[in-house]
N, C-alpha and C positions, 0 to 999 in steps of 0.2 A: 490724629488723622493718618490713615494709611499712605504710604509713599505712592506717588504717581509712577506708573510703569511707562517704559519707553519701548516703542516698536518701530525701529528703523526701517525705512522703505527702501528696498533694493532697486526701486526704479531709478534712483539717482546714482547707483553704483556703476562702476565700470564693468560692463558685462563681459569684457574680454578676460576679467580677473574676478569673476563672480564668486568663486569658491573662496578666494582670499578675503574678498569683501565680507562674506558671511562669517568666515572665521574671525575676522577682526571685530565685528560687532558682538559676537558671542564672547570673545576674549575680554571685551570692554564692559561686559555685564548687561547687555540688552536683555529685555525681558521676553520679547517675541520678535519674530522676523515678519514684517509687513510685505505682502506680495500683491502688487497692482496688476490685475489682469484686464486688458483693454482689447475690444474687438473691432474698432474702427467703425462701429455702427452705433451702439449706445453713447459712445464718446468718440471724439474725432482723433484717436490715436490707437495704435496697435502695439501691444507689448509682448506677452509671453503666454505660453500654453502649459498643459500639464506636464510635459517632458522637463521643463525647466523647473517646476515646482518639485518634481521628483529629484532633481539633481540637488536643489537646495536642501531638501529633506535629508539626503545623503551626507551633506556638508557639515551639519550641525545637529545638536540635540534640542534646539529651542523650539517651542511651538511655532507652527506656521499660521499666520493670520492672513488668510487669502480674501482679497477684496475683488469681487467679480463685478466689474464695470462693463457688463456685456448684456446683449439682448437674449432673451429666452435662457436664462441661466439654468432652468430646470433641465435642459438638455445636457449640460456639462457638469452638474454637481458630482455625479458619480465618479467622473474622471478625475476631478481635482481632489476629491476625498481619497480615492485609490492612490493618488500621487503623493499624498501625505498631508493635506490640509487638515489642520486641527480646528480652525475657526473658518467658517465660510460666511462671508457678508455679501448681501445682495442689495440692489436698489428696488424700492417699492414700484418705480415707474417701469422696471425691466420685464415684468411678468404680469400677465392678465389675471392670473390666480395666485395671489400672494400667499394666502393661507396655505394652500396646497404646497407651495414652493418651501415656506418655512418648515412645514411638517416633513417634507422630503429631506431637507438638510438635517433635521433632528433624527430622523430615522436612518440616515447614512452613518451616523455616529459622530459627526462633527458638532461643535458648538455653533449656535445660530446667531447670525448678526444682520441687522437692517441698517442700511445707510440712508441718510437724509440729505439730499441736495440743499443748497442754500435756501431755496424757496419752497421745498416740499412741506406742505402743511403738517403741523405736529399732530393733527388728528389721526393721520395715518399711523404715527407711532403709538399713540394712545390705545388704539385698537389691537396693535401687534404686540405690545409689551408683554403680555402674558406667555408669548411664545419665544421670547428672546433671551439670549445670553449676552447680547451686546447691542447697543445703539450707537451707531457711527455718525457723528455730526461733521458733515463736510463744511470746512471753513474756507474753502475755495470751490470753484465749479470743477467737477471731475474731469479728468482727461489729460492733464499735463502736470508735470512736477515744476516746482519753482515759482508758482504763482503767488501774488500778493494775498496776504490774510484779509478776510472780510471782517471789519471790526464788529459788525452786528452779531457775529458768531458768539461772542462772549455772553450776551443776553440769551441767545438761543440755547446755549449750554445750560445756563442757569434754569430756563424753563424745562428743559429735558430732565434735569435733575429733579425738580419738584415732581414732575410727572413720574419719573422712575421710582422716587422714594415712596410714592402713594401706591403705585400699581404692582411694581416688581423690584424690590430693593436689591435682589440678586443680579439684576442686569447691569453690567458695567457700561460706562460711558466712555467711548473713544472719540478723539478728535483728529481729523486729518486735513492738512493744508495750511501752509504758512507758518508752521510751528518752528519757533526759534527761541533764543534765550529771552527775547522781549515778550513774546506772546505766551510762552509756556506758563509763567507764573499767573497770567490773567485766567487762562483756561483751567488751571489747577484750582484757583480759588473759586471758579465758577462751578466746579464739580466734576472736571474730567478725571477718570481713572487711568486712562491709557492715552499717551500722546504719540501720534505717528509723525516721524521727521524723516525727510529724505535729504534735501539740499543742506539742512543744517548739520547733518551727520557727515555726509560724503563730500559736500562742496564747501565746508567751512575752512577757516584759516589754519585750524590745528589738525592733528591727526584724528582718526575716527575715535580713538579712545578719549582723547582730550575733548572732542566735540560732545560726545555722549555724556562725559562727566559734567561738562558745563550745563547741558540741557537738564540733567537730572538734578543738579544743584539749583538752577533756575526754577524748576518746576516745584521742588519741595522747599524752596526758600532757604537754601543753605549757602554758607560762604564758600566760594570756589574761585581760585585765581583764574584770570583770563587765559585762554589758550595762547601760546606764543606763535606769532605768524611765521610761516615757513617760507623761506626765500625760494 
C-alpha cells in the first residue's frame, strides 16, 4: 500500500515566523504545504490572501495545497493560481455553478479539489468525481484550527474510497481536521491518501520534525519513538 502523505497546515504556524515554519516542514519531509484561506463569510474566520500564498511559494519547493473556504471562489481562483497554488480545493456550497468552477480551476493549470463538509451529501461528490484530482473530507466543521475530530468521519472516508475507486481511481482522498497520531492510522486504514495536520505539527510536544515523523509513522503503521516533551 502506498505511503500516506502529509500536508502540514500553516494555519497553526507562528505567522510572525512563517518562512521558518515552512522551511521546517520542508526539512522534515512534508509532502505538501496546506494553506487554509478563509473569508469571514463562508466560514466565521479570516486568514490569508494571495500575497501570503506567494510568500510561501517563495519559501519552499513543496507543492501548495490551497483550500479556499470562501464564498464565490470563482472570483479569486486566478489570483491564487498566479500566486503559486498547485492544488485548489473549493467547497460545493460556495458556488452556484460548481461544474463551471471546477472547469475554471482545471483550465487555470491547477489540480482540482472538492471539499466535503461533515454533512455534505456524498451524491455531490459522486457527480463531481470525474472532474477531480482530489476529494477533501472535512473531519471537523471548517473555519477554525484545533477542533475535535468527528468520529463518523472514518466511515465517511470509507464510503468516499468506495465511490472513488469505482468512478475515478486517480482522484486522491485528503482528510482535514483533528488529525493526530491517534486518528491518523484510522483514516489511513479507511482509505485516506493525504492527511492535513496543523495543531499536531506546530502545537505538539516535540519539534516540527519530531511531530511530522510521529504522524507519518502512525499513519503508515510504523514503529516510531515518541517525541520528547520540551520544557
